[in-house]
C-alpha positions as a printed Julia matrix, in Angstrom:
317×3 Matrix{Float64}:
  23.99   18.63   -8.08
  21.74   18.12  -11.05
  20.31   15.57  -13.49
  21.75   15.63  -16.97
  19.45   14.05  -19.48
  20.41   12.85  -22.95
  18.32   13.65  -26.02
  17.51   16.44  -25.44
  19.97   17.97  -22.92
  18.54   20.14  -20.14
  19.05   20.77  -16.49
  16.41   20.9   -13.74
  16.98   21.85  -10.15
  16.85   18.74   -7.95
  14.18   20.1    -5.66
  11.89   20.65   -8.62
  12.62   17.19   -9.97
  11.91   15.43   -6.76
   8.77   17.41   -6.07
   7.46   16.09   -9.39
   8.65   12.57   -8.69
   7.05   12.54   -5.3
   3.74   13.73   -6.72
   3.87   11.15   -9.49
   4.09    8.48   -6.82
   0.93    9.26   -4.96
  -0.54   12.36   -6.51
  -0.43   13.54  -10.08
  -1.97   16.8    -8.9
  -5.14   16.51  -10.93
  -6.94   19.84  -11.1
  -6.55   21.74   -7.82
 -10.26   22.45   -7.97
 -10.88   18.77   -7.14
 -10.12   19.38   -3.46
 -12.93   21.95   -3.3
 -15.5    19.72   -5.01
 -18.07   17.45   -3.45
 -16.12   14.53   -4.84
 -13.09   15.15   -2.63
 -13.09   13.07    0.53
 -13.58   14.66    3.94
 -10.65   14.55    6.37
 -10.73   12.32    9.41
  -8.2    12.52   12.24
  -6.29    9.57   13.69
  -4.52   10.07   17.01
  -1.44    7.92   17.61
  -0.43    6.52   20.95
   2.16    9.32   21.25
  -0.67   11.86   20.86
   0.38   13.06   17.39
  -2.25   13.13   14.63
  -2.5    12.12   11.01
  -5.29   12.86    8.52
  -6.98    9.9     6.81
  -9.76    9.43    4.34
 -12.21    6.54    4.07
 -14.99    5.85    1.57
 -16.86    2.98   -0.05
 -16.38    1.6    -3.55
 -19.11   -0.57   -5.08
 -22.68   -1.14   -3.96
 -22.25   -2.84   -0.61
 -22.71   -0.87    2.63
 -20.76   -3.52    4.5
 -18.19   -4.85    2.05
 -16.1    -7.94    2.86
 -12.91   -6.21    1.61
 -10.94   -3.4     3.2
  -8.02   -1.79    1.32
  -5.44    0.42    3.02
  -3.22    2.83    1.05
   0.14    4.35    1.82
   1.66    6.84   -0.55
   4.99    7.83   -2.12
   7.69   10.28   -1.1
   7.17   13.92   -0.14
   4.24   15.53    1.59
   1.32   15.79   -0.83
  -2.16   14.91    0.5
  -4.1    11.96   -0.88
  -7.07   14.34   -1.09
  -5.94   15.47   -4.57
  -6.52   12.07   -6.21
  -9.11   10.2    -4.19
 -11.54    8.65   -4.89
 -10.71    8.69   -8.66
  -7.43    6.96   -7.96
  -9.14    3.62   -7.48
 -11.31    3.82  -10.59
 -11.49    0.36  -12.13
 -11.61   -1.52   -8.83
 -13.86   -4.46   -9.68
 -15.01   -5.32   -6.17
 -16.95   -3.62   -3.37
 -14.55   -2.38   -0.75
 -13.98    0.15    2.04
 -10.92    2.25    1.26
  -8.67    3.76    3.92
  -6.04    6.31    2.88
  -3.48    7.62    5.42
  -1.53   10.83    5.01
   1.89   10.85    6.69
   2.42   12.85    9.87
   2.38   16.65    9.41
   0.73   16.42    5.98
  -2.31   18.69    6.02
  -5.62   18.05    4.28
  -4.76   20.21    1.28
  -0.95   19.98    1.19
   0.35   19.85   -2.38
   3.94   19.08   -1.31
   5.15   21.5    -4.01
   6.3    24.21   -1.64
   8.29   22.26    0.91
   7.34   20.1     3.89
   7.19   21.0     7.56
  10.14   20.39    9.85
   8.13   17.86   11.87
   7.51   15.95    8.67
  11.21   15.62    7.91
  11.96   14.46   11.43
   9.19   11.77   11.32
   9.74   10.83    7.67
  11.66    7.59    8.04
  10.85    3.86    7.43
  10.7     2.9    11.09
   8.11    5.63   11.8
   6.16    4.73    8.63
   5.85    1.11    9.81
   4.9     2.06   13.37
   2.31    4.57   12.19
   0.77    2.52    9.45
   0.6    -0.59   11.65
  -1.07    1.33   14.47
  -3.55    2.88   12.07
  -4.54   -0.39   10.37
  -4.83   -2.27   13.69
  -7.05    0.45   15.14
  -9.39    0.52   12.13
  -9.75   -3.29   12.11
 -10.48   -3.33   15.84
 -13.05   -0.54   15.69
 -15.34   -2.1    13.09
 -17.9    -4.75   14.11
 -18.26   -6.15   10.6
 -14.91   -7.89   10.09
 -13.71   -8.11    6.45
 -12.73  -11.37    4.76
 -10.02   -9.66    2.73
  -7.62   -6.94    3.98
  -5.39   -5.54    1.26
  -2.47   -3.11    1.49
  -1.48   -0.92   -1.45
   2.0     0.6    -1.25
   2.63    3.31   -3.86
   6.24    3.87   -4.9
   8.15    4.57   -1.64
   5.05    3.36    0.19
   5.99   -0.22   -0.77
   8.64   -0.22    1.96
   6.21    0.01    4.92
   3.5    -1.97    3.1
   5.6    -5.08    2.49
   6.95   -5.05    6.03
   3.52   -4.56    7.61
   2.06   -7.29    5.51
   4.29   -9.68    7.41
   3.51   -8.17   10.8
  -0.3    -8.08   10.83
  -1.9   -11.51   10.41
  -5.21  -10.05    9.22
  -3.54   -8.82    6.02
  -4.54  -11.1     3.13
  -3.18   -9.29    0.02
  -0.38   -6.89   -0.92
  -0.35   -4.68   -3.98
   2.55   -2.47   -5.11
   2.55    0.34   -7.68
   5.8     1.63   -9.1
   8.36   -0.33   -7.17
  10.2    -3.64   -7.05
  12.95   -5.46   -5.23
  15.93   -3.1    -5.45
  17.34   -1.05   -2.57
  17.29    2.69   -3.26
  21.05    2.8    -4.02
  20.58    0.19   -6.76
  17.51    2.04   -8.12
  19.56    5.23   -8.55
  22.58    3.42   -9.96
  20.38    1.62  -12.52
  18.56    4.83  -13.51
  21.91    6.59  -13.95
  23.16    3.92  -16.35
  19.88    3.36  -18.14
  18.62    6.87  -18.66
  21.82    8.85  -18.94
  21.2    10.72  -15.74
  24.3    12.07  -13.95
  23.57   11.71  -10.19
  27.08   11.24   -8.65
  25.83    8.98   -5.9
  29.29    8.28   -4.37
  30.07   11.96   -3.9
  26.65   12.69   -2.48
  26.88    9.71   -0.12
  30.11   11.03    1.38
  28.39   14.3     2.23
  25.36   12.52    3.63
  27.33   10.19    5.89
  29.27   13.16    7.22
  26.03   14.73    8.51
  23.35   11.93    8.38
  20.77   13.53   10.71
  20.64   16.88    8.99
  17.27   18.15    7.82
  18.76   21.43    6.58
  21.16   19.93    4.02
  19.55   18.22    1.1
  20.28   16.18   -2.01
  17.83   15.67   -4.88
  15.11   17.45   -2.95
  15.3    15.33    0.24
  17.18   16.04    3.49
  20.33   14.06    4.32
  18.31   12.53    7.17
  15.98   10.93    4.63
  18.69    9.48    2.46
  20.64    8.05    5.44
  17.44    6.19    6.45
  16.43    4.82    3.07
  19.44    4.36    0.85
  20.36    0.79    1.63
  17.16   -0.83    2.9
  16.79   -4.16    1.1
  13.06   -4.96    0.6
  13.66   -8.43   -0.83
  13.73  -10.38    2.47
  10.39   -8.85    3.55
   8.85   -9.76    0.18
  10.13  -13.34    0.33
   8.72  -13.91    3.8
   5.18  -13.43    2.5
   2.9   -16.26    1.42
  -0.14  -14.03    0.72
  -0.98  -13.01   -2.86
   1.18  -10.12   -4.03
   0.52   -8.02   -7.13
   3.11   -5.58   -8.55
   2.3    -3.09  -11.28
   5.0    -1.02  -12.94
   5.45    0.96  -16.12
   7.89   -0.34  -18.73
   9.32    3.19  -19.12
   9.21    4.19  -15.42
  11.97    6.78  -14.95
  11.66    6.86  -11.13
  12.03    3.12  -10.46
  13.51    1.02  -13.23
  11.39   -1.9   -14.49
  14.46   -4.08  -13.9
  13.73   -3.78  -10.2
  10.39   -5.5   -10.69
  11.84   -8.18  -12.99
  14.46   -8.88  -10.35
  11.77   -9.36   -7.74
   9.94  -11.8   -10.02
  13.1   -13.79  -10.69
  13.87  -14.05   -6.97
  10.41  -15.39   -6.28
  10.8   -18.02   -8.99
  14.2   -19.03   -7.74
  12.75  -19.44   -4.23
  10.0   -21.61   -5.62
   7.33  -19.14   -4.57
   4.24  -18.69   -6.8
   2.34  -15.94   -4.95
   3.7   -12.99   -6.98
   1.85  -11.52   -9.96
   3.87   -8.94  -11.93
   2.1    -6.73  -14.46
   4.35   -4.55  -16.62
   2.5    -1.87  -18.6
   3.96   -1.19  -22.07
   5.4     2.27  -22.49
   3.97    3.43  -19.18
   5.57    5.82  -16.65
   5.71    5.85  -12.84
   1.97    6.69  -12.73
   1.14    3.81  -15.11
   0.3     6.28  -17.89
   1.43    6.09  -21.51
   0.44    8.54  -24.29
  -3.11    8.8   -23.15
  -3.4     5.23  -21.83
  -4.2     5.26  -18.14
  -3.3     1.76  -16.98
  -3.98    2.35  -13.3
  -7.62    1.43  -13.72
  -6.52   -1.83  -15.32
  -4.27   -2.44  -12.27
  -7.19   -2.01   -9.9
  -9.45   -4.14  -12.04
  -6.89   -6.97  -11.75
  -6.5    -6.37   -8.08
 -10.25   -6.65   -7.65
 -10.22   -9.91   -9.56
  -7.44  -11.22   -7.3
  -9.39  -10.25   -4.22
 -12.56  -11.81   -5.6
 -10.77  -15.1    -6.32
  -9.72  -15.28   -2.66
 -13.22  -14.32   -1.55
 -14.77  -17.19   -3.54
 -12.41  -19.84   -2.12
């Protein structure tokens, strides 16, 4: 199994491709030295009700010691740690806020995700577990803090949009949802669109036959992820969860995103308009990739500036 790209033609091993794609979702692996600097956030440990543990990071942005805005992050696919990109990731945020960033289960403080993930990670790496864990974490943080925030935002990055949009409808304290690098397509439609649009040979039908023959396997893999992963995520439709929401939603995506086609975001926008809903703001960045970057233009700071403005508007009402 391989990707075949047109103009120029070359072949990359799927595991290498998907390691890079995963990191572009939540970690561009800025200099490794960052994790040993004073700027890198210190790890905290959250114990779930089943006694397992995840690492999380929390820090303040802005000049308020008790900000009225909390923002929770959940990252993309694979097992890289958020430590590699925080706190720089939120540069541009135009409002004082406390940031909470949760690593998935079995992701260590300094995991790069480039050399494989632990077996426990693969077993727990499914949408139902993401939702349970992220919900439990958010609820616990909100209950533990005396100073209750006026705004509580969720940011789902790439694959992280799946739990984020669902949790936004489950926890009433959530006031805003922000999505980076995703839209309203199920994974199967994402891959099909990419195959047609970018000239990538994926052979989804053949792979799916193999996956459905052994759907719980974490030993067999396709495109860098175990069969177990694909059987869990391939046909989840995020649209109903999006349309249930009446809170402000902001989606940012690169026009040239090669991981999630921009058509997925346009589709989401059109479905909101058809439903008569006006709570979705779509921002498409010209020429930008999955990380909202384009030839030296780093649009992620613009995304967080706009998100800060959206949060401030709600705060002033």
